[in-house]
C-alpha positions in Angstrom: 26.5 -19.9 17.5 25.4 -16.8 19.3 27.9 -15.1 21.6 26.7 -13.5 24.9 28.5 -10.2 25.3 29.5 -8.6 28.6 30.1 -5.2 27.2 27.0 -3.8 29.0 25.8 -4.7 32.5 22.2 -5.9 32.1 20.3 -7.5 35.0 17.1 -8.3 33.2 18.2 -8.8 29.6 20.3 -11.1 27.5 22.4 -9.4 24.9 23.8 -11.7 22.2 25.6 -10.9 19.0 25.9 -13.2 16.0 27.8 -11.7 13.1 26.0 -8.4 12.4 22.8 -9.2 14.3 22.3 -8.4 18.0 19.4 -10.2 19.8 18.1 -8.5 22.9 16.0 -10.8 25.1 13.8 -9.6 28.0 14.8 -12.3 30.5 12.0 -12.3 33.1 9.9 -15.3 32.2 8.8 -15.8 35.8 7.2 -12.3 35.6 5.9 -12.8 32.0 8.7 -10.5 30.8 7.0 -7.5 32.3 8.4 -4.1 31.5 9.4 -2.9 34.9 11.3 0.3 35.3 14.6 -1.7 35.5 13.8 -3.6 32.3 13.1 -0.4 30.4 16.4 1.1 31.7 18.2 -2.0 30.6 16.5 -1.9 27.2 17.7 1.6 26.6 21.2 0.7 27.6 21.2 -2.4 25.3 19.9 -0.4 22.3 22.5 2.3 22.8 25.2 -0.4 22.9 23.9 -1.8 19.6 23.6 1.6 18.1 27.3 2.5 18.9 28.7 -0.8 17.7 29.6 -0.3 14.1 29.6 -4.0 13.5 25.9 -4.3 14.4 23.5 -3.9 11.5 20.3 -5.4 12.8 18.6 -5.5 16.2 16.2 -8.3 17.2 14.0 -7.9 20.2 12.3 -10.9 21.9 11.3 -12.4 25.2 12.5 -15.4 27.1 10.3 -18.5 27.4 6.9 -18.6 25.7 5.8 -14.9 26.0 7.1 -11.8 24.4 6.0 -9.3 27.1 2.8 -8.8 29.2 3.5 -5.1 29.5 4.0 -3.0 32.5 4.6 -4.6 35.9 1.3 -4.0 37.8 3.2 -4.2 41.1 4.4 -0.7 40.3 0.9 0.5 41.0 0.9 -1.1 44.4 4.3 -0.1 45.6 4.7 2.4 48.4 6.3 5.0 46.2 5.6 8.7 45.8 3.5 9.4 42.6 6.0 11.9 41.4 8.8 9.3 41.5 6.6 6.9 39.6 5.8 9.5 37.0 9.5 10.2 36.5 10.2 6.4 36.0 7.4 6.1 33.5 9.1 8.7 31.4 11.8 6.1 30.6 9.3 4.1 28.5 8.6 7.2 26.4 12.3 7.8 26.0 12.8 4.1 24.9 10.3 4.6 22.1 12.0 7.8 21.1 15.4 6.0 21.2 14.0 3.4 18.8 13.4 6.0 16.2 17.0 7.2 16.3 18.9 3.9 16.1 19.7 4.1 12.4 19.5 0.3 12.3 16.4 -1.8 11.6 14.7 -3.4 14.6 12.9 -6.7 14.2 10.5 -8.1 16.8 10.7 -11.8 17.3 7.3 -12.3 18.9 7.6 -15.7 20.6 4.3 -15.4 22.5 1.7 -13.0 23.8 2.4 -9.2 23.4 0.2 -7.2 25.7 0.0 -3.6 26.9 3.5 -2.2 26.8 4.6 -5.4 25.0 2.1 -4.5 22.3 3.7 -1.1 22.1 7.1 -2.6 21.9 6.1 -4.7 18.9 4.5 -1.6 17.3 7.7 0.4 17.9 9.9 -2.1 16.0 10.4 -1.6 12.3 9.4 -5.2 11.4 7.8 -8.1 13.3 7.4 -11.8 12.9 5.1 -13.7 15.4 4.3 -17.3 16.2 0.8 -18.2 15.1 -0.6 -18.7 18.6 0.5 -15.3 19.9 -2.1 -12.9 21.1 -2.0 -9.1 21.1 -3.9 -6.6 23.1 -4.1 -3.5 25.3 -6.1 -4.7 28.3 -5.2 -1.8 30.5 -8.8 -0.5 30.5 -9.9 -3.6 32.3 -8.0 -2.6 35.4 -9.0 1.1 35.2 -5.9 2.3 33.4 -5.4 3.4 29.8 -2.5 2.8 27.4 -1.2 6.3 27.6 2.4 5.5 27.2 2.0 3.5 24.0 -0.8 5.4 22.4 1.4 7.6 20.1 3.2 4.5 18.9 0.0 2.5 18.3 -1.7 5.2 16.3 1.3 5.5 14.0 1.0 1.8 13.2 -2.7 0.8 13.2 -5.8 2.2 11.6 -7.6 4.6 13.9 -10.9 2.7 14.4 -9.1 -0.6 14.9 -6.8 0.9 17.5 -9.7 2.6 19.3 -11.6 -0.7 19.6 -8.6 -2.5 21.1 -8.0 0.3 23.5 -11.6 0.9 24.6 -12.5 -2.8 25.0 -9.2 -4.3 26.1 -9.9 -7.3 23.8 -7.2 -9.5 22.4 -6.6 -10.3 18.7 -4.8 -13.3 17.2 -1.7 -13.3 15.0 -3.7 -13.4 11.8 -5.7 -10.3 12.7 -2.4 -8.6 13.8 -1.1 -9.3 10.3 -4.3 -7.9 8.7 -4.1 -4.7 10.8 -0.4 -4.2 10.0 1.0 -4.7 13.5 3.2 -7.6 12.4 4.5 -8.6 9.0 3.6 -12.3 9.2 2.9 -15.2 11.4 4.7 -18.5 11.4 4.6 -21.9 13.2 6.6 -21.9 16.4 9.1 -24.3 15.0 9.7 -21.9 12.1 10.1 -18.7 14.1 13.9 -18.7 14.4 14.5 -19.7 10.8 12.2 -16.9 9.6 13.7 -14.3 11.9 17.2 -15.3 11.1 16.6 -15.2 7.4 15.0 -11.7 7.5 17.7 -10.4 9.8 20.4 -11.7 7.5 18.8 -10.1 4.5 18.6 -6.8 6.3 22.2 -7.1 7.4 23.3 -7.4 3.8 22.0 -3.9 2.9 24.0 -0.7 3.0 24.5 0.5 6.6 24.6 4.1 5.6 21.6 3.7 3.4 19.7 2.1 6.3 20.8 4.8 8.7 19.8 7.7 6.5 16.6 6.0 5.3 15.4 5.1 8.8 16.3 8.6 10.2 14.4 10.2 7.3 11.4 8.0 7.8 10.9 8.8 11.5 11.6 12.5 11.0 9.4 13.1 8.0 6.3 11.3 9.4 5.2 14.4 11.4 6.1 17.0 8.8 3.8 18.7 6.4 3.9 17.2 2.9 5.8 20.1 1.3 8.3 20.2 4.2 8.7 16.4 4.0 9.4 16.4 0.2 12.1 19.1 0.6 13.7 17.3 3.5 13.7 13.9 1.7 15.2 15.5 -1.4 18.1 16.8 0.7 18.6 13.4 2.4 18.8 11.7 -1.0 21.5 14.2 -2.1 23.4 13.4 1.1 23.1 9.6 0.4 24.4 10.3 -3.1 27.7 11.3 -1.6 28.2 7.8 0.0 30.6 5.2 -1.3 27.9 2.6 -0.7 25.5 4.1 -3.2 28.3 4.2 -5.8 29.1 0.6 -5.0 25.5 -0.5 -5.2 25.0 1.1 -8.6 28.2 -0.4 -10.0 27.3 -3.8 -8.7 24.0 -3.6 -10.4 25.5 -2.9 -13.8 28.2 -5.5 -13.2 25.6 -8.1 -12.2 27.2 -9.0 -8.9 26.4 -8.7 -5.2 27.4 -5.3 -3.8 30.1 -5.1 -1.1 28.8 -2.4 1.3 31.2 -0.8 3.8 28.9 1.7 5.5 30.8 4.7 4.1 
């Protein structure tokens, strides 16, 4: 049973925790779960709540209904709003993607349907992703005279250059099997298997050492833009830091004692 928590006030999201796994659901099915400014602000608040909760070890992101997210709310381009205000609001999406690199907890996209534009970027920003077989993925912004500026840095850190360029320049969609081939998602499953697959992977992640996950994820996101010599020196230091943890000692002892480790996050 999943418990809905009221620890954060969220207008456009559902926040549910089951054991060590939090599921954050974009709850605007009538608007195709579009990433309005308010949704992005809510997402940032929900992720910070999960980050600060020591009992949370895994974060699942998904959409309500039969679509993951259709991306930005195009009504924002039509609203009578000063362009400077619109520019400041869009910064929140960039901050959201930065937040996701600093959670110290694995994020798993439960892609229950189409993931387009900003929704495509949100899938790319998650550490892992499982999608239903009939999901489609794309960056159609170019078709309405826009360009996926706010997700470009995320996309090019996850997809091969030529493949990403074709999707951006043509606005075409790809199916789940192609998304697997390109590395955007880990695997595709039948719709009736999605929850079982997501729950199984989330449970597996939750059994790992929290401190190992935290230091490992932080190291991954920090080292990716370093030069190779700098990255190697940094990673060596992070391994030394991890070596001071009780979890590492417990993991090694459990290995030799042929038992499951009991990680505490210390």
